[in-house]
C-alpha positions as MATLAB code, in Angstrom:
seq = 'MIDRAGMVAIANGDMYRRKVGAAVVAVRRGGAIHAFNSINHFFFISQMMVPGSRYWNMGFGLDKGEVEKDEEGLRTMQVLGENMAWLLKKINA';
ca = [
      -0.196   -0.040   -0.172;
       2.804    2.614    0.850;
       4.527    1.995   -2.386;
       1.319    2.059   -4.584;
       0.372    5.629   -2.285;
       3.832    6.909   -3.085;
       3.675    6.670   -6.539;
       0.119    8.117   -6.818;
       1.470   11.197   -4.728;
       4.693   11.692   -7.280;
       2.032   11.567  -10.012;
       0.056   14.027   -8.520;
       2.456   16.748   -7.672;
       3.835   15.571   -4.779;
       0.469   15.820   -3.080;
       1.832   14.791    0.571;
       4.284   17.331    0.383;
       4.411   19.598    3.612;
       1.674   17.476    5.029;
       1.573   16.732    8.640;
       1.964   12.883    9.590;
       3.068   10.751   12.405;
       3.885    6.936   12.477;
       2.083    4.952   15.010;
       2.290    1.171   15.696;
       0.724   -1.130   18.015;
       2.292   -4.621   17.952;
       2.589   -7.811   20.312;
       6.204   -7.688   20.315;
       8.891   -8.044   17.771;
       8.626   -5.788   14.310;
       7.701   -2.858   16.064;
      10.792   -0.684   14.883;
      11.132   -1.978   11.529;
       7.431   -0.947   10.697;
       7.715    2.155   12.439;
      10.725    3.082   10.249;
       9.252    1.805    7.117;
       6.183    4.314    7.971;
       8.489    7.004    8.383;
      10.791    6.183    5.560;
       8.095    6.781    3.266;
       6.974   10.086    4.833;
      10.158   11.490    4.639;
      10.491   10.505    0.811;
       6.901   12.481    0.637;
       8.218   15.299    1.678;
       6.356   15.388    4.995;
       6.653   17.064    8.162;
       6.831   14.587   10.986;
       6.780   15.899   14.586;
       8.412   13.241   17.365;
       7.489   12.086   20.738;
       9.263   11.263   23.870;
      10.182    7.817   22.504;
       9.378    5.607   19.273;
       5.301    5.586   18.673;
       4.506    2.426   19.593;
       2.246    0.090   21.781;
       2.535   -2.994   22.887;
      -0.315   -5.518   23.895;
      -1.427   -9.201   23.329;
      -4.928   -9.473   23.064;
      -7.382   -6.864   21.699;
      -7.732   -3.685   23.804;
      -4.581   -4.692   25.882;
      -2.134   -1.745   24.375;
      -4.614    0.639   26.364;
      -2.518   -0.826   29.420;
       0.823    0.285   28.153;
       1.270    3.200   30.212;
       4.389    4.537   28.475;
       2.875    3.722   24.949;
      -0.122    6.008   26.111;
       2.038    8.705   27.352;
       4.301    8.719   24.444;
       0.793    9.231   22.288;
      -0.200   11.914   24.291;
       3.241   14.074   23.915;
       2.947   13.020   20.054;
      -0.457   14.445   19.958;
       0.600   17.838   21.797;
       3.608   18.099   19.341;
       1.272   17.507   16.254;
      -1.035   19.968   17.715;
       1.806   22.706   18.062;
       3.339   21.710   14.503;
      -0.109   22.342   13.057;
      -0.552   25.492   14.444;
       2.835   26.919   13.626;
       2.387   26.087    9.893;
      -0.808   27.060    9.615;
      -0.167   30.583   11.512;
];
């Protein structure tokens, strides 16, 4: 999907250029960093603006809803949301 979305964006005048995006990954265990990096590589090559957080934007859980118990992951998402809101206000000022 990412590959096709990138081609569509390029064919349409770099349509993601200067848009704001943030990779968020919910996983059981392995693969989180690879998925996070792959999404960010797409954002960067698409010339998107990507805010950061206090840690990598990922949450961990085995069963449905369990990621909601990942306190560090939830705090990371809170900071990410704050940073995204700040960035959106700055670029729309």
